[in-house]
C-alpha positions in Angstrom: 123.1 145.4 155.3 122.1 142.1 156.8 123.9 139.0 155.4 120.5 137.2 155.2 119.1 140.0 153.1 122.2 140.0 150.9 121.9 136.3 150.5 118.2 136.5 149.6 118.9 139.3 147.2 121.7 137.3 145.6 119.4 134.2 145.3 116.7 136.4 143.8 119.1 137.8 141.2 120.4 134.3 140.4 116.8 133.1 140.0 115.9 135.9 137.7 119.0 135.3 135.6 118.1 131.6 135.4 114.5 132.4 134.4 115.8 134.9 131.8 118.1 132.3 130.4 115.3 129.7 130.3 113.1 132.3 128.5 115.9 132.9 126.0 116.3 129.2 125.4 112.5 128.9 124.8 112.6 131.8 122.4 115.5 130.3 120.5 113.7 126.9 120.3 110.6 128.6 119.0 112.6 130.5 116.4 114.3 127.3 115.2 110.9 125.4 115.1 109.4 128.2 113.1 112.4 128.3 110.8 112.1 124.5 110.3 108.3 124.9 109.6 109.0 127.6 107.0 111.6 125.4 105.3 109.1 122.4 105.3 106.5 124.7 103.7 109.0 126.0 101.1 110.0 122.4 100.2 106.3 121.3 100.0 105.5 124.3 97.7 108.5 123.5 95.5 107.4 119.8 95.3 103.8 120.9 94.4 105.2 123.3 91.8 107.3 120.6 90.2 104.3 118.2 90.2 102.1 120.8 88.5 104.9 121.5 85.9 105.2 117.7 85.3 101.5 117.3 84.8 101.4 120.3 82.5 104.2 118.9 80.4 102.4 115.5 80.2 99.2 117.3 79.1 101.1 119.3 76.4 102.7 116.1 75.2 99.4 114.3 75.0 97.9 117.2 73.1 100.8 117.3 70.7 100.5 113.5 70.1 96.7 113.9 69.5 97.3 116.7 67.0 100.0 114.7 65.2 97.6 111.7 65.0 94.9 114.0 63.6 97.3 115.5 61.1 98.5 112.1 59.9 94.9 110.9 59.6 94.0 114.0 57.5 97.1 113.4 55.3 96.0 109.7 54.8 92.5 110.8 53.9 93.9 113.4 51.4 96.2 110.7 49.9 93.3 108.3 49.6 91.2 110.9 47.9 94.0 111.7 45.5 94.4 108.0 44.7 90.6 107.8 44.0 90.8 110.9 41.7 93.7 109.4 39.8 91.9 106.1 39.4 88.8 107.9 38.3 90.8 109.8 35.6 92.5 106.6 34.5 89.3 104.6 34.2 
């Protein structure tokens, strides 16, 4: 075989290896970028979930506070009615 042909063949093989290595690097970078994007999405979903839970807890606390206020007001009204009844009986 001609040395020029051998050299060209060797250069072509080396070039193909270099291109394959570059392609593998690109694939690896893409994989890492996709993995990082998945992690960002997971963290964002977790943050949104915590925010929803916090808002739900605040809503429940406000509802409980309102119910307590309504119950206390009803108790005060009942107490006032009882006092009026007692005063009516005593008078």
